[in-house]
Biopython code that builds the backbone (N, CA, C, O; Angstrom):
import numpy as np
from Bio.PDB.StructureBuilder import StructureBuilder

atoms = [
    (1, "MET", "N", (-6.901, 7.764, 0.161)),
    (1, "MET", "CA", (-5.491, 7.937, 0.651)),
    (1, "MET", "C", (-5.547, 8.381, 2.105)),
    (1, "MET", "O", (-6.417, 9.179, 2.456)),
    (2, "ARG", "N", (-4.753, 7.951, 2.873)),
    (2, "ARG", "CA", (-4.786, 8.392, 4.370)),
    (2, "ARG", "C", (-4.043, 9.689, 4.415)),
    (2, "ARG", "O", (-3.283, 10.070, 3.525)),
    (3, "ASN", "N", (-4.335, 10.383, 5.585)),
    (3, "ASN", "CA", (-3.705, 11.631, 5.850)),
    (3, "ASN", "C", (-2.154, 11.411, 5.977)),
    (3, "ASN", "O", (-1.699, 10.311, 6.292)),
    (4, "ALA", "N", (-1.348, 12.522, 5.716)),
    (4, "ALA", "CA", (0.024, 12.505, 5.816)),
    (4, "ALA", "C", (0.413, 12.257, 7.300)),
    (4, "ALA", "O", (-0.338, 12.550, 8.230)),
    (5, "MET", "N", (1.609, 11.710, 7.451)),
    (5, "MET", "CA", (2.182, 11.473, 8.766)),
    (5, "MET", "C", (3.481, 12.216, 8.982)),
    (5, "MET", "O", (4.330, 12.154, 8.093)),
    (6, "THR", "N", (3.697, 12.860, 9.998)),
    (6, "THR", "CA", (4.953, 13.517, 10.235)),
    (6, "THR", "C", (5.760, 12.670, 11.287)),
    (6, "THR", "O", (5.248, 12.270, 12.333)),
    (7, "LEU", "N", (6.997, 12.442, 10.943)),
    (7, "LEU", "CA", (7.879, 11.576, 11.803)),
    (7, "LEU", "C", (8.978, 12.395, 12.210)),
    (7, "LEU", "O", (9.472, 13.194, 11.414)),
    (8, "ASN", "N", (9.451, 12.257, 13.500)),
    (8, "ASN", "CA", (10.699, 12.907, 13.929)),
    (8, "ASN", "C", (11.696, 11.818, 14.321)),
    (8, "ASN", "O", (11.428, 11.043, 15.239)),
    (9, "VAL", "N", (12.715, 11.755, 13.714)),
    (9, "VAL", "CA", (13.758, 10.721, 13.888)),
    (9, "VAL", "C", (15.130, 11.384, 14.250)),
    (9, "VAL", "O", (15.648, 12.265, 13.565)),
    (10, "ARG", "N", (15.605, 10.924, 15.275)),
    (10, "ARG", "CA", (16.963, 11.468, 15.732)),
    (10, "ARG", "C", (18.053, 10.460, 15.339)),
    (10, "ARG", "O", (17.926, 9.306, 15.748)),
    (11, "ILE", "N", (19.004, 10.755, 14.661)),
    (11, "ILE", "CA", (20.141, 9.967, 14.403)),
    (11, "ILE", "C", (21.459, 10.709, 14.662)),
    (11, "ILE", "O", (21.409, 11.937, 14.745)),
    (12, "ASN", "N", (22.611, 10.089, 14.793)),
    (12, "ASN", "CA", (23.847, 10.650, 15.114)),
    (12, "ASN", "C", (24.985, 9.769, 14.546)),
    (12, "ASN", "O", (24.792, 8.633, 14.110)),
    (13, "GLY", "N", (26.156, 10.372, 14.586)),
    (13, "GLY", "CA", (27.319, 9.606, 14.244)),
    (13, "GLY", "C", (27.366, 9.217, 12.854)),
    (13, "GLY", "O", (26.970, 10.005, 11.995)),
    (14, "SER", "N", (27.847, 7.985, 12.529)),
    (14, "SER", "CA", (27.873, 7.513, 11.204)),
    (14, "SER", "C", (26.639, 7.483, 10.407)),
    (14, "SER", "O", (26.642, 7.605, 9.182)),
    (15, "LEU", "N", (25.527, 7.309, 11.157)),
    (15, "LEU", "CA", (24.208, 7.335, 10.344)),
    (15, "LEU", "C", (23.953, 8.713, 9.885)),
    (15, "LEU", "O", (23.354, 8.855, 8.819)),
    (16, "THR", "N", (24.319, 9.710, 10.532)),
    (16, "THR", "CA", (24.030, 11.105, 10.103)),
    (16, "THR", "C", (24.858, 11.359, 8.956)),
    (16, "THR", "O", (24.353, 11.978, 8.019)),
    (17, "ASP", "N", (26.189, 10.935, 8.876)),
    (17, "ASP", "CA", (27.035, 11.056, 7.798)),
    (17, "ASP", "C", (26.490, 10.338, 6.617)),
    (17, "ASP", "O", (26.485, 10.908, 5.526)),
    (18, "PHE", "N", (26.032, 9.137, 6.748)),
    (18, "PHE", "CA", (25.465, 8.351, 5.653)),
    (18, "PHE", "C", (24.290, 8.997, 5.090)),
    (18, "PHE", "O", (24.190, 9.130, 3.871)),
    (19, "VAL", "N", (23.343, 9.431, 5.937)),
    (19, "VAL", "CA", (22.170, 10.152, 5.359)),
    (19, "VAL", "C", (22.557, 11.391, 4.631)),
    (19, "VAL", "O", (22.086, 11.601, 3.513)),
    (20, "THR", "N", (23.384, 12.224, 5.189)),
    (20, "THR", "CA", (23.867, 13.424, 4.578)),
    (20, "THR", "C", (24.549, 13.097, 3.182)),
    (20, "THR", "O", (24.416, 13.817, 2.192)),
    (21, "GLY", "N", (25.242, 12.012, 3.214)),
    (21, "GLY", "CA", (25.828, 11.763, 1.941)),
    (21, "GLY", "C", (24.876, 11.369, 0.796)),
    (21, "GLY", "O", (25.158, 11.516, -0.393)),
    (22, "ASN", "N", (23.695, 10.844, 1.275)),
    (22, "ASN", "CA", (22.663, 10.482, 0.360)),
    (22, "ASN", "C", (21.735, 11.688, -0.108)),
    (22, "ASN", "O", (21.019, 11.598, -1.105)),
    (23, "ILE", "N", (21.795, 12.661, 0.578)),
    (23, "ILE", "CA", (20.974, 13.828, 0.293)),
    (23, "ILE", "C", (21.705, 15.118, -0.200)),
    (23, "ILE", "O", (21.090, 16.152, -0.460)),
    (24, "SER", "N", (23.004, 14.994, -0.309)),
    (24, "SER", "CA", (23.784, 16.116, -0.762)),
    (24, "SER", "C", (23.633, 16.270, -2.315)),
    (24, "SER", "O", (22.894, 15.547, -2.984)),
    (25, "ASP", "N", (24.381, 17.249, -2.808)),
    (25, "ASP", "CA", (24.354, 17.557, -4.247)),
    (25, "ASP", "C", (24.962, 16.288, -4.941)),
    (25, "ASP", "O", (24.607, 16.018, -6.089)),
    (26, "ASP", "N", (25.804, 15.559, -4.326)),
    (26, "ASP", "CA", (26.359, 14.295, -4.969)),
    (26, "ASP", "C", (25.461, 13.116, -4.648)),
    (26, "ASP", "O", (25.691, 12.052, -5.223)),
    (27, "GLY", "N", (24.473, 13.202, -3.796)),
    (27, "GLY", "CA", (23.695, 12.089, -3.443)),
    (27, "GLY", "C", (22.456, 11.790, -4.338)),
    (27, "GLY", "O", (22.207, 12.490, -5.319)),
    (28, "ASP", "N", (21.745, 10.809, -3.998)),
    (28, "ASP", "CA", (20.631, 10.359, -4.875)),
    (28, "ASP", "C", (19.360, 11.116, -4.519)),
    (28, "ASP", "O", (18.406, 10.994, -5.288)),
    (29, "TYR", "N", (19.259, 11.764, -3.611)),
    (29, "TYR", "CA", (18.022, 12.449, -2.999)),
    (29, "TYR", "C", (18.132, 13.896, -2.826)),
    (29, "TYR", "O", (19.219, 14.386, -2.520)),
    (30, "ASP", "N", (17.055, 14.644, -3.004)),
    (30, "ASP", "CA", (17.067, 16.069, -2.845)),
    (30, "ASP", "C", (16.915, 16.526, -1.385)),
    (30, "ASP", "O", (17.378, 17.604, -1.011)),
    (31, "ASN", "N", (16.263, 15.692, -0.576)),
    (31, "ASN", "CA", (15.976, 15.979, 0.917)),
    (31, "ASN", "C", (15.833, 14.786, 1.653)),
    (31, "ASN", "O", (15.662, 13.710, 1.081)),
    (32, "VAL", "N", (15.895, 14.904, 2.984)),
    (32, "VAL", "CA", (15.696, 13.777, 3.822)),
    (32, "VAL", "C", (14.260, 13.116, 3.705)),
    (32, "VAL", "O", (14.144, 11.896, 3.827)),
    (33, "SER", "N", (13.281, 13.851, 3.491)),
    (33, "SER", "CA", (11.924, 13.335, 3.280)),
    (33, "SER", "C", (11.919, 12.429, 2.124)),
    (33, "SER", "O", (11.355, 11.340, 2.225)),
    (34, "GLU", "N", (12.482, 12.772, 1.069)),
    (34, "GLU", "CA", (12.458, 11.935, -0.208)),
    (34, "GLU", "C", (13.182, 10.676, 0.058)),
    (34, "GLU", "O", (12.742, 9.600, -0.348)),
    (35, "TYR", "N", (14.325, 10.784, 0.755)),
    (35, "TYR", "CA", (15.147, 9.581, 1.094)),
    (35, "TYR", "C", (14.386, 8.616, 2.093)),
    (35, "TYR", "O", (14.441, 7.404, 1.886)),
    (36, "ILE", "N", (13.712, 9.093, 3.117)),
    (36, "ILE", "CA", (12.898, 8.229, 4.071)),
    (36, "ILE", "C", (11.832, 7.659, 3.276)),
    (36, "ILE", "O", (11.714, 6.435, 3.338)),
    (37, "ARG", "N", (10.928, 8.395, 2.444)),
    (37, "ARG", "CA", (9.970, 7.829, 1.695)),
    (37, "ARG", "C", (10.368, 6.606, 0.750)),
    (37, "ARG", "O", (9.637, 5.629, 0.592)),
    (38, "ASP", "N", (11.564, 6.765, 0.164)),
    (38, "ASP", "CA", (12.157, 5.847, -0.681)),
    (38, "ASP", "C", (12.447, 4.499, 0.254)),
    (38, "ASP", "O", (12.045, 3.384, -0.076)),
    (39, "LEU", "N", (13.111, 4.733, 1.319)),
    (39, "LEU", "CA", (13.424, 3.600, 2.315)),
    (39, "LEU", "C", (12.209, 2.840, 2.639)),
    (39, "LEU", "O", (12.219, 1.610, 2.579)),
    (40, "VAL", "N", (11.103, 3.543, 3.000)),
    (40, "VAL", "CA", (9.881, 2.871, 3.373)),
    (40, "VAL", "C", (9.352, 2.152, 2.176)),
    (40, "VAL", "O", (8.997, 0.986, 2.352)),
    (41, "ARG", "N", (9.246, 2.678, 0.978)),
    (41, "ARG", "CA", (8.859, 1.975, -0.295)),
    (41, "ARG", "C", (9.591, 0.712, -0.464)),
    (41, "ARG", "O", (8.992, -0.346, -0.660)),
    (42, "GLN", "N", (10.993, 0.805, -0.386)),
    (42, "GLN", "CA", (11.734, -0.326, -0.523)),
    (42, "GLN", "C", (11.430, -1.470, 0.567)),
    (42, "GLN", "O", (11.325, -2.651, 0.239)),
    (43, "ASP", "N", (11.306, -1.047, 1.812)),
    (43, "ASP", "CA", (10.962, -1.974, 2.792)),
    (43, "ASP", "C", (9.577, -2.648, 2.525)),
    (43, "ASP", "O", (9.409, -3.840, 2.781)),
    (44, "LYS", "N", (8.633, -1.898, 2.029)),
    (44, "LYS", "CA", (7.363, -2.430, 1.774)),
    (44, "LYS", "C", (7.429, -3.398, 0.607)),
    (44, "LYS", "O", (6.854, -4.483, 0.676)),
    (45, "ALA", "N", (8.140, -3.017, -0.496)),
    (45, "ALA", "CA", (8.438, -3.928, -1.621)),
    (45, "ALA", "C", (9.093, -5.206, -1.099)),
    (45, "ALA", "O", (8.714, -6.304, -1.505)),
    (46, "ARG", "N", (10.075, -5.071, -0.201)),
    (46, "ARG", "CA", (10.822, -6.290, 0.303)),
    (46, "ARG", "C", (9.828, -7.239, 0.948)),
    (46, "ARG", "O", (9.834, -8.443, 0.691)),
    (47, "LYS", "N", (8.978, -6.673, 1.787)),
    (47, "LYS", "CA", (8.103, -7.548, 2.522)),
    (47, "LYS", "C", (7.029, -8.143, 1.583)),
    (47, "LYS", "O", (6.652, -9.287, 1.833)),
    (48, "GLU", "N", (6.530, -7.529, 0.597)),
    (48, "GLU", "CA", (5.577, -8.014, -0.326)),
    (48, "GLU", "C", (6.329, -9.099, -1.124)),
    (48, "GLU", "O", (5.731, -10.148, -1.368)),
    (49, "ALA", "N", (7.621, -8.920, -1.556)),
    (49, "ALA", "CA", (8.301, -10.045, -2.287)),
    (49, "ALA", "C", (8.506, -11.178, -1.348)),
    (49, "ALA", "O", (8.394, -12.322, -1.789)),
    (50, "LEU", "N", (8.788, -10.984, -0.131)),
    (50, "LEU", "CA", (8.956, -12.164, 0.808)),
    (50, "LEU", "C", (7.613, -12.967, 0.941)),
    (50, "LEU", "O", (7.587, -14.197, 0.887)),
    (51, "LEU", "N", (6.500, -12.185, 1.120)),
    (51, "LEU", "CA", (5.271, -12.986, 1.059)),
    (51, "LEU", "C", (4.937, -13.698, -0.222)),
    (51, "LEU", "O", (4.400, -14.805, -0.231)),
    (52, "PHE", "N", (5.260, -13.049, -1.273)),
    (52, "PHE", "CA", (4.993, -13.686, -2.658)),
    (52, "PHE", "C", (5.861, -14.914, -2.662)),
    (52, "PHE", "O", (5.375, -15.970, -3.067)),
    (53, "SER", "N", (7.142, -14.860, -2.231)),
    (53, "SER", "CA", (7.957, -16.094, -2.374)),
    (53, "SER", "C", (7.568, -17.194, -1.455)),
    (53, "SER", "O", (7.875, -18.360, -1.701)),
    (54, "HIS", "N", (6.883, -16.835, -0.376)),
    (54, "HIS", "CA", (6.287, -17.938, 0.467)),
    (54, "HIS", "C", (5.111, -18.507, -0.299)),
    (54, "HIS", "O", (4.949, -19.727, -0.303)),
    (55, "LEU", "N", (4.268, -17.698, -0.958)),
    (55, "LEU", "CA", (3.165, -18.258, -1.682)),
    (55, "LEU", "C", (3.583, -19.093, -2.897)),
    (55, "LEU", "O", (2.940, -20.092, -3.220)),
    (56, "LYS", "N", (4.614, -18.698, -3.537)),
    (56, "LYS", "CA", (5.130, -19.427, -4.630)),
    (56, "LYS", "C", (5.743, -20.782, -4.213)),
    (56, "LYS", "O", (5.625, -21.775, -4.931)),
    (57, "ALA", "N", (6.398, -20.797, -3.038)),
    (57, "ALA", "CA", (6.954, -21.967, -2.479)),
    (57, "ALA", "C", (5.791, -22.970, -2.084)),
    (57, "ALA", "O", (5.895, -24.165, -2.361)),
    (58, "GLU", "N", (4.776, -22.501, -1.486)),
    (58, "GLU", "CA", (3.721, -23.289, -1.080)),
    (58, "GLU", "C", (2.913, -23.855, -2.308)),
    (58, "GLU", "O", (2.462, -25.000, -2.293)),
    (59, "LEU", "N", (2.764, -23.062, -3.289)),
    (59, "LEU", "CA", (2.112, -23.522, -4.437)),
    (59, "LEU", "C", (2.895, -24.553, -5.182)),
    (59, "LEU", "O", (2.336, -25.491, -5.751)),
    (60, "SER", "N", (4.244, -24.372, -5.178)),
    (60, "SER", "CA", (5.098, -25.299, -5.776)),
    (60, "SER", "C", (5.021, -26.686, -5.217)),
    (60, "SER", "O", (5.027, -27.696, -5.921)),
    (61, "LEU", "N", (4.944, -26.673, -3.806)),
    (61, "LEU", "CA", (4.811, -27.871, -2.990)),
    (61, "LEU", "C", (3.535, -28.542, -3.417)),
    (61, "LEU", "O", (3.516, -29.736, -3.714)),
    (62, "VAL", "N", (2.455, -27.766, -3.448)),
    (62, "VAL", "CA", (1.150, -28.397, -3.681)),
    (62, "VAL", "C", (1.084, -28.959, -5.171)),
    (62, "VAL", "O", (0.642, -30.089, -5.377)),
    (63, "PHE", "N", (1.513, -28.180, -6.154)),
    (63, "PHE", "CA", (1.419, -28.678, -7.515)),
    (63, "PHE", "C", (2.354, -29.903, -7.798)),
    (63, "PHE", "O", (2.143, -30.681, -8.729)),
    (64, "ASN", "N", (3.401, -30.016, -6.927)),
    (64, "ASN", "CA", (4.369, -31.231, -7.222)),
    (64, "ASN", "C", (3.972, -32.404, -6.355)),
    (64, "ASN", "O", (4.583, -33.464, -6.491)),
    (65, "SER", "N", (3.019, -32.296, -5.496)),
    (65, "SER", "CA", (2.676, -33.437, -4.665)),
    (65, "SER", "C", (1.493, -34.281, -5.409)),
    (65, "SER", "O", (0.682, -33.753, -6.170)),
    (66, "PRO", "N", (1.510, -35.581, -5.101)),
    (66, "PRO", "CA", (0.459, -36.368, -5.762)),
    (66, "PRO", "C", (-0.957, -36.034, -5.189)),
    (66, "PRO", "O", (-1.141, -35.766, -4.001)),
    (67, "SER", "N", (-1.914, -36.072, -6.109)),
    (67, "SER", "CA", (-3.269, -35.812, -5.665)),
    (67, "SER", "C", (-3.824, -36.480, -4.423)),
    (67, "SER", "O", (-4.759, -36.022, -3.767)),
    (68, "SER", "N", (-3.181, -37.587, -4.157)),
    (68, "SER", "CA", (-3.709, -38.444, -2.934)),
    (68, "SER", "C", (-3.355, -37.746, -1.637)),
    (68, "SER", "O", (-3.879, -38.088, -0.577)),
    (69, "GLU", "N", (-2.459, -36.762, -1.719)),
    (69, "GLU", "CA", (-1.980, -35.992, -0.524)),
    (69, "GLU", "C", (-2.840, -34.749, -0.395)),
    (69, "GLU", "O", (-2.731, -34.069, 0.625)),
    (70, "TYR", "N", (-3.691, -34.401, -1.359)),
    (70, "TYR", "CA", (-4.525, -33.176, -1.132)),
    (70, "TYR", "C", (-5.459, -33.264, -0.100)),
    (70, "TYR", "O", (-5.966, -34.354, 0.163)),
    (71, "SER", "N", (-5.775, -32.169, 0.570)),
    (71, "SER", "CA", (-6.730, -32.059, 1.623)),
    (71, "SER", "C", (-7.626, -30.780, 1.296)),
    (71, "SER", "O", (-7.251, -29.819, 0.624)),
    (72, "THR", "N", (-8.856, -30.936, 1.880)),
    (72, "THR", "CA", (-9.781, -29.799, 1.601)),
    (72, "THR", "C", (-9.513, -28.726, 2.615)),
    (72, "THR", "O", (-9.364, -29.035, 3.797)),
    (73, "LEU", "N", (-9.443, -27.492, 2.215)),
    (73, "LEU", "CA", (-9.269, -26.327, 3.096)),
    (73, "LEU", "C", (-10.401, -25.296, 2.790)),
    (73, "LEU", "O", (-10.767, -25.095, 1.632)),
    (74, "SER", "N", (-10.916, -24.684, 3.804)),
    (74, "SER", "CA", (-11.833, -23.615, 3.541)),
    (74, "SER", "C", (-11.019, -22.283, 3.288)),
    (74, "SER", "O", (-9.822, -22.199, 3.561)),
    (75, "ALA", "N", (-11.686, -21.349, 2.798)),
    (75, "ALA", "CA", (-10.973, -20.053, 2.554)),
    (75, "ALA", "C", (-10.563, -19.463, 3.924)),
    (75, "ALA", "O", (-9.520, -18.816, 4.014)),
    (76, "ALA", "N", (-11.334, -19.667, 4.951)),
    (76, "ALA", "CA", (-10.946, -19.153, 6.305)),
    (76, "ALA", "C", (-9.704, -19.872, 6.789)),
    (76, "ALA", "O", (-8.852, -19.238, 7.412)),
    (77, "ASP", "N", (-9.555, -21.173, 6.534)),
    (77, "ASP", "CA", (-8.336, -21.920, 6.888)),
    (77, "ASP", "C", (-7.083, -21.385, 6.129)),
    (77, "ASP", "O", (-6.016, -21.294, 6.735)),
    (78, "VAL", "N", (-7.180, -21.053, 4.901)),
    (78, "VAL", "CA", (-6.175, -20.484, 4.173)),
    (78, "VAL", "C", (-5.763, -19.081, 4.672)),
    (78, "VAL", "O", (-4.588, -18.767, 4.860)),
    (79, "ILE", "N", (-6.770, -18.296, 4.865)),
    (79, "ILE", "CA", (-6.438, -16.897, 5.394)),
    (79, "ILE", "C", (-5.805, -16.963, 6.773)),
    (79, "ILE", "O", (-4.839, -16.245, 7.032)),
    (80, "ALA", "N", (-6.326, -17.818, 7.683)),
    (80, "ALA", "CA", (-5.666, -17.898, 9.013)),
    (80, "ALA", "C", (-4.243, -18.458, 8.854)),
    (80, "ALA", "O", (-3.358, -17.980, 9.564)),
    (81, "ARG", "N", (-3.963, -19.402, 8.007)),
    (81, "ARG", "CA", (-2.668, -19.886, 7.869)),
    (81, "ARG", "C", (-1.664, -18.720, 7.328)),
    (81, "ARG", "O", (-0.526, -18.614, 7.785)),
    (82, "ASN", "N", (-2.119, -17.950, 6.429)),
    (82, "ASN", "CA", (-1.454, -17.003, 5.778)),
    (82, "ASN", "C", (-1.061, -15.813, 6.807)),
    (82, "ASN", "O", (0.011, -15.210, 6.750)),
    (83, "LYS", "N", (-2.039, -15.572, 7.714)),
    (83, "LYS", "CA", (-1.756, -14.513, 8.703)),
    (83, "LYS", "C", (-0.702, -14.947, 9.683)),
    (83, "LYS", "O", (-0.013, -14.106, 10.260)),
    (84, "GLN", "N", (-0.555, -16.252, 9.888)),
    (84, "GLN", "CA", (0.514, -16.796, 10.780)),
    (84, "GLN", "C", (1.848, -16.571, 10.084)),
    (84, "GLN", "O", (2.855, -16.420, 10.775)),
    (85, "MET", "N", (1.915, -16.540, 8.745)),
    (85, "MET", "CA", (3.196, -16.445, 8.092)),
    (85, "MET", "C", (3.701, -14.957, 7.964)),
    (85, "MET", "O", (4.896, -14.731, 7.773)),
    (86, "SER", "N", (2.834, -14.013, 8.066)),
    (86, "SER", "CA", (3.205, -12.571, 7.935)),
    (86, "SER", "C", (3.646, -12.004, 9.286)),
    (86, "SER", "O", (3.991, -10.826, 9.378)),
]
sb = StructureBuilder()
sb.init_structure("model")
sb.init_model(0)
sb.init_chain("A")
sb.init_seg("    ")
for serial, (resi, resn, name, xyz) in enumerate(atoms, 1):
    if name == "N":
        sb.init_residue(resn, " ", resi, " ")
    sb.init_atom(name, np.array(xyz, "f"), 0.0, 1.0, " ", f" {name:<3s}", serial, name[0])
structure = sb.get_structure()
């Protein structure tokens, strides 16, 4: 595991009110750090889900196409193409 990172973020106005509402006694989080960690986890999960949906779509196209349309790709070709998608 990597070392912890400290972030300083300045927000104001309606964003402050929104965050405060999420960390108050009535909110879902005990403190700002917990809230931010959850936001980062959600964003990470969203990006992973997007990449997985791209993979599923590509596999669906491949498996539904006739074998006469298949072409040979090296592992390096597949890796390079996937890096372009992310």
